C-alpha positions as CSV (number, residue, x, y, z in Angstrom):
1,M,18.1,-25.7,-16.0
2,V,17.9,-24.4,-12.4
3,F,16.7,-20.8,-11.8
4,N,17.8,-18.8,-8.8
5,Q,15.7,-15.7,-9.3
6,L,12.0,-15.6,-8.8
7,Q,11.6,-13.1,-11.6
8,D,13.1,-15.7,-14.1
9,L,10.3,-18.2,-13.5
10,T,7.9,-17.9,-16.4
11,E,6.3,-21.4,-17.0
12,A,5.6,-24.8,-15.6
13,N,8.2,-27.5,-15.0
14,Q,11.0,-25.1,-14.0
15,Q,13.3,-25.8,-11.1
16,F,14.1,-23.1,-8.5
17,Q,16.8,-22.8,-6.0
18,G,17.1,-19.4,-4.4
19,F,15.8,-16.8,-2.0
20,G,12.5,-15.1,-1.5
21,L,10.8,-12.8,1.0
22,V,7.7,-14.1,2.7
23,R,4.9,-11.6,2.0
24,S,2.2,-13.8,3.5
25,A,1.8,-17.4,4.8
26,N,-1.6,-18.9,5.6
27,L,-2.2,-22.3,7.1
28,A,-5.0,-24.3,5.5
29,Q,-6.3,-27.9,5.2
30,T,-6.9,-30.2,2.3
31,K,-10.2,-32.0,1.9
32,K,-8.6,-34.9,3.7
33,G,-7.7,-32.7,6.6
34,D,-4.0,-32.5,5.9
35,P,-2.3,-29.2,6.8
36,F,-0.6,-27.1,4.1
37,Y,0.6,-23.5,3.7
38,N,-0.3,-21.0,1.0
39,V,2.8,-18.8,0.9
40,T,3.5,-15.7,-1.2
41,L,7.2,-15.3,-1.9
42,A,8.5,-12.0,-3.3
43,H,11.6,-10.5,-4.8
44,G,11.1,-6.8,-5.8
45,K,8.0,-6.5,-8.0
46,T,7.8,-10.3,-8.5
47,E,5.4,-12.3,-6.3
48,L,4.8,-16.0,-6.6
49,P,2.3,-18.3,-4.8
50,V,4.1,-21.3,-3.2
51,K,2.5,-24.4,-1.8
52,V,4.1,-26.0,1.3
53,W,2.4,-29.4,1.6
54,S,2.0,-31.6,4.7
55,D,5.1,-33.8,4.0
56,L,7.2,-30.7,4.8
57,I,5.2,-29.8,7.9
58,H,4.6,-33.1,9.7
59,G,6.7,-33.4,12.8
60,R,8.0,-29.9,12.6
61,E,4.9,-27.8,12.8
62,E,6.2,-25.2,15.2
63,E,9.5,-24.9,13.3
64,V,7.7,-24.4,10.0
65,K,5.4,-21.8,11.6
66,Q,8.3,-19.8,12.8
67,M,10.1,-20.0,9.4
68,L,7.0,-18.8,7.5
69,Q,6.6,-15.5,9.3
70,D,5.8,-12.5,7.2
71,G,8.9,-10.6,6.4
72,R,11.3,-13.5,6.7
73,V,13.7,-14.3,3.9
74,L,13.9,-18.0,3.0
75,Y,16.1,-20.2,0.8
76,V,13.7,-22.4,-1.2
77,E,14.0,-25.3,-3.6
78,G,10.9,-26.1,-5.6
79,D,9.2,-26.8,-8.9
80,T,6.8,-24.6,-10.9
81,S,3.4,-25.6,-12.2
82,T,0.2,-23.8,-13.3
83,Y,-3.2,-23.7,-11.6
84,Q,-6.1,-22.0,-13.2
85,D,-3.7,-20.5,-15.7
86,K,-1.6,-18.9,-12.9
87,L,2.0,-19.8,-12.2
88,Q,2.8,-21.3,-8.8
89,M,5.5,-23.3,-7.2
90,T,5.6,-26.3,-4.9
91,A,8.3,-26.3,-2.3
92,R,10.6,-29.3,-2.0
93,S,12.6,-27.9,0.8
94,F,13.2,-24.6,2.6
95,R,15.2,-23.0,5.4
96,P,15.7,-19.5,6.9
97,A,18.2,-17.5,5.0
98,K,21.4,-16.6,6.9
99,E,22.1,-12.9,7.5
100,E,25.2,-13.0,5.4
101,E,23.3,-14.5,2.5
102,Y,21.1,-11.6,1.6
103,D,20.4,-7.8,1.8
104,I,16.8,-7.1,2.7
105,A,16.8,-4.1,0.4
106,D,17.2,-6.3,-2.6
107,F,13.9,-7.9,-2.0
108,L,11.8,-4.8,-1.5
109,E,10.1,-3.0,-4.3
110,T,10.5,0.8,-4.1
111,P,9.0,3.8,-5.9
112,P,10.3,4.8,-9.4
113,E,11.5,8.1,-8.0
114,P,13.9,8.7,-5.1
115,I,12.3,8.9,-1.7
116,E,14.2,12.1,-0.7
117,A,13.0,13.9,-3.8
118,L,9.4,12.8,-3.2
119,Q,9.6,14.1,0.4
120,Q,11.0,17.4,-0.7
121,E,8.2,17.8,-3.3
122,L,5.5,16.9,-0.7
123,E,6.9,19.4,1.8
124,G,7.0,22.1,-0.9
125,Y,3.2,21.6,-1.4
126,L,2.7,21.9,2.4
127,E,4.4,25.2,2.4
128,Q,1.8,26.5,-0.1
129,I,-1.1,26.0,2.4
130,V,-2.4,29.5,3.2
131,D,-5.0,28.9,6.0
132,P,-3.1,29.0,9.3
133,I,-5.0,26.3,11.1
134,V,-5.0,23.9,8.1
135,K,-1.3,24.4,7.7
136,D,-0.6,23.9,11.4
137,I,-2.7,20.7,11.5
138,V,-1.4,19.1,8.3
139,Q,2.3,20.0,8.8
140,T,2.2,18.8,12.4
141,I,0.7,15.4,11.5
142,Y,3.1,15.0,8.6
143,T,6.2,15.9,10.7
144,R,5.2,13.4,13.4
145,Y,4.9,10.5,11.0
146,K,7.4,11.6,8.4
147,K,9.7,8.6,8.7
148,P,7.0,5.8,8.4
149,F,5.1,7.9,5.9
150,A,8.1,7.5,3.6
151,A,8.4,3.8,4.2
152,Y,4.9,2.3,4.3
153,P,2.9,1.1,1.3
154,A,-0.4,2.7,0.3
155,A,-2.0,-0.8,0.3
156,T,-1.2,-4.4,1.2
157,H,-2.1,-5.5,-2.3
158,N,-3.3,-4.2,-5.7
159,H,-1.9,-0.6,-5.8
160,H,1.2,1.1,-4.5
161,S,1.8,-2.0,-2.3
162,F,5.6,-1.4,-2.0
163,V,8.0,0.3,0.3
164,G,7.4,4.1,-0.1
165,G,4.1,3.5,-1.8
166,L,2.2,5.7,0.5
167,L,4.5,8.7,-0.1
168,Y,4.6,8.1,-3.9
169,H,0.8,7.7,-4.1
170,T,0.3,10.9,-2.1
171,V,2.7,12.9,-4.3
172,C,1.2,11.6,-7.5
173,M,-2.2,12.7,-6.2
174,L,-0.9,16.1,-5.2
175,R,0.5,16.6,-8.7
176,L,-2.9,15.9,-10.2
177,G,-4.7,17.9,-7.6
178,M,-2.6,21.0,-8.1
179,D,-2.9,20.8,-11.8
180,I,-6.7,20.7,-11.5
181,A,-6.7,23.5,-9.0
182,S,-4.7,25.7,-11.4
183,R,-7.3,25.2,-14.1
184,Y,-10.4,25.8,-11.9
185,P,-10.3,29.0,-9.7
186,A,-13.2,27.7,-7.6
187,V,-11.0,25.0,-6.1
188,N,-9.5,25.6,-2.6
189,K,-5.9,24.5,-2.8
190,D,-5.6,24.3,1.0
191,F,-8.1,21.5,1.2
192,I,-6.7,19.8,-1.9
193,I,-3.2,19.8,-0.4
194,G,-4.3,19.0,3.2
195,G,-6.9,16.4,2.2
196,I,-4.6,14.5,-0.1
197,T,-1.7,14.6,2.3
198,L,-3.8,13.2,5.2
199,H,-6.3,11.0,3.3
200,D,-4.2,7.8,3.9
201,A,-1.8,9.1,6.6
202,S,-2.9,6.7,9.3
203,K,-1.9,3.7,7.1
204,V,1.3,4.0,9.1
205,I,-0.8,2.7,12.0
206,E,-3.3,0.6,10.0
207,Y,-0.5,-1.8,8.9
208,T,1.9,-3.8,11.0
209,N,5.1,-2.9,9.2
210,H,6.4,-1.7,5.8
211,I,8.2,-4.9,4.7
212,A,5.4,-7.5,4.8
213,P,2.4,-5.5,6.0
214,Q,-0.7,-7.0,7.4
215,Y,-3.6,-5.2,9.1
216,S,-2.9,-4.2,12.7
217,N,-5.5,-4.3,15.5
218,P,-6.3,-0.6,15.1
219,G,-6.5,-1.2,11.3
220,E,-9.0,-4.0,11.8
221,F,-11.1,-2.3,14.5
222,I,-11.1,1.3,13.2
223,G,-9.6,1.6,9.7
224,H,-7.4,4.3,8.2
225,I,-10.3,6.6,7.1
226,S,-11.5,7.1,10.6
227,M,-8.1,7.2,12.2
228,S,-6.8,9.8,9.8
229,S,-9.8,12.0,10.7
230,M,-9.0,11.3,14.4
231,F,-5.5,12.7,13.7
232,V,-7.0,16.0,12.7
233,D,-9.3,16.1,15.7
234,R,-6.4,15.5,18.1
235,E,-4.5,18.4,16.6
236,Q,-7.6,20.6,17.0
237,Q,-7.7,19.7,20.7
238,R,-4.0,20.5,20.9
239,I,-4.5,23.9,19.4
240,L,-7.4,24.6,21.8
241,S,-5.3,23.5,24.8
242,E,-2.4,25.7,23.8
243,R,-4.8,28.7,23.4
244,G,-6.6,27.9,26.6
245,E,-9.9,28.1,24.8
246,S,-12.8,25.8,24.5
247,K,-13.7,26.3,20.8
248,L,-12.4,27.6,17.5
249,N,-13.8,30.6,15.7
250,P,-16.4,29.9,13.1
251,H,-14.0,30.1,10.1
252,E,-11.4,27.8,11.8
253,Q,-14.1,25.3,12.8
254,E,-15.4,25.1,9.2
255,A,-11.9,24.7,7.9
256,V,-11.3,21.8,10.2
257,Y,-14.6,20.2,9.3
258,Q,-13.9,20.5,5.6
259,L,-10.4,19.0,6.0
260,Q,-11.9,16.0,7.9
261,H,-14.7,15.7,5.3
262,C,-12.1,15.4,2.5
263,I,-10.5,12.5,4.5
264,L,-13.8,10.8,5.5
265,S,-15.3,10.9,2.0
266,H,-12.3,10.0,-0.1
267,H,-13.5,6.5,-1.0
268,G,-16.5,8.1,-2.6
269,R,-19.4,5.9,-1.5
270,M,-20.5,4.5,1.8
271,E,-20.5,0.9,0.4
272,W,-16.8,1.5,-0.5
273,G,-15.9,2.3,3.1
274,S,-16.5,6.1,3.3
275,P,-18.5,7.1,6.4
276,V,-19.9,10.0,4.3
277,E,-20.0,10.7,0.6
278,P,-18.3,13.8,-0.9
279,K,-20.2,17.1,-0.3
280,T,-17.6,19.7,-1.3
281,L,-15.9,20.4,-4.6
282,E,-12.5,19.5,-3.1
283,A,-13.8,16.2,-1.6
284,H,-15.2,15.2,-5.0
285,I,-11.8,16.0,-6.7
286,I,-9.8,14.1,-4.1
287,H,-12.0,11.0,-4.5
288,Q,-11.7,11.1,-8.3
289,I,-7.9,11.6,-8.1
290,D,-7.6,8.7,-5.7
291,M,-9.4,6.5,-8.1
292,I,-7.3,7.6,-11.0
293,D,-3.9,7.2,-9.4
294,S,-4.7,3.9,-7.8
295,R,-6.1,2.5,-11.0
296,V,-3.2,3.7,-13.1
297,N,-0.7,2.0,-10.8
298,M,-2.8,-1.1,-10.6
299,I,-3.1,-1.4,-14.3
300,E,0.6,-0.6,-14.9
301,R,1.7,-3.3,-12.4
302,G,-0.9,-5.8,-13.7
303,L,0.2,-5.5,-17.3
304,A,4.0,-5.1,-16.7
305,D,4.8,-8.7,-17.6
306,A,1.7,-9.4,-19.7
307,P,2.1,-10.3,-23.4
308,E,1.5,-7.5,-25.8
309,G,-1.6,-7.6,-28.1
310,E,-3.5,-9.8,-25.7
311,F,-6.1,-9.5,-22.9
312,T,-4.9,-10.4,-19.4
313,K,-6.8,-10.8,-16.1
314,V,-5.8,-8.2,-13.6
315,F,-7.3,-8.5,-10.2
316,P,-9.7,-6.9,-9.3
317,L,-10.3,-5.1,-12.6
318,G,-11.0,-8.0,-14.9
319,K,-9.6,-8.4,-18.4
320,L,-7.3,-5.6,-19.7
321,Y,-5.6,-5.2,-23.0
322,K,-1.9,-4.5,-23.4
323,P,-1.3,-2.7,-26.7
324,M,1.5,-3.8,-29.0
325,S,4.6,-1.7,-29.1
326,R,5.1,0.6,-32.0
């Protein structure tokens, strides 16, 4: 039997003839020095490692390199096998898909809720910000990047790594943050809303695109944590320029510092990439919420196709158990 959907491949010795989106393609060498490609093909939530060995590369190196570009859709024929208990496929042949053969939207995973509804919900939270300078800064940045903010993933792998993942991750965090703020009067909602909205905002610059994202030069050199804080600083300079003043008043300056601190500390520890560790209540809350939401999504995705009643390895969390249905 020949399968034509990646999601239908479940075991070794299955034949495949169908289409897949190139999520990544890396050139490597065997111990003998022969070139081969490690390719990740995707269709919606399904991703499958594919080996392209030297016999398909020899004499057509440049052609193959062009075909295996991130974000390209290919027609592939191949056979499945297992390696270290993981399913993979060896390509027998492949070619670029013709425009009339596919709709790119069919290959992209999207959030479980409509993008427009998520945008409206996020914008409703922004309207609740009380402090004028925090509201100005956060709304201006969001408005400037609204379109890519709704399209980009929250990560290239592991959690919310799908089209619209950044928006969905942000809204899920805001729901948790606002619930916590409603239960603890000491929490400043402005910094919860502003800090969560902006904590990953510069991922629209950190990644190259939203279809098959890789790290851009700014992403590699600077990273989203620092760039998101830079977004805030640029808006502070804009406000000062519009006022014709050289500095903010003490209350405004502290508000800007606290907003930046929520961004800069959201990974929680310096060894996890944060330039500073949380020093305010809101910064601690945002870090914990970020951990919760990313882990929930990572575990849900990792166990989605796992057998019930068994332990399954979910990278990078290790073995996790999927309960049996009741």
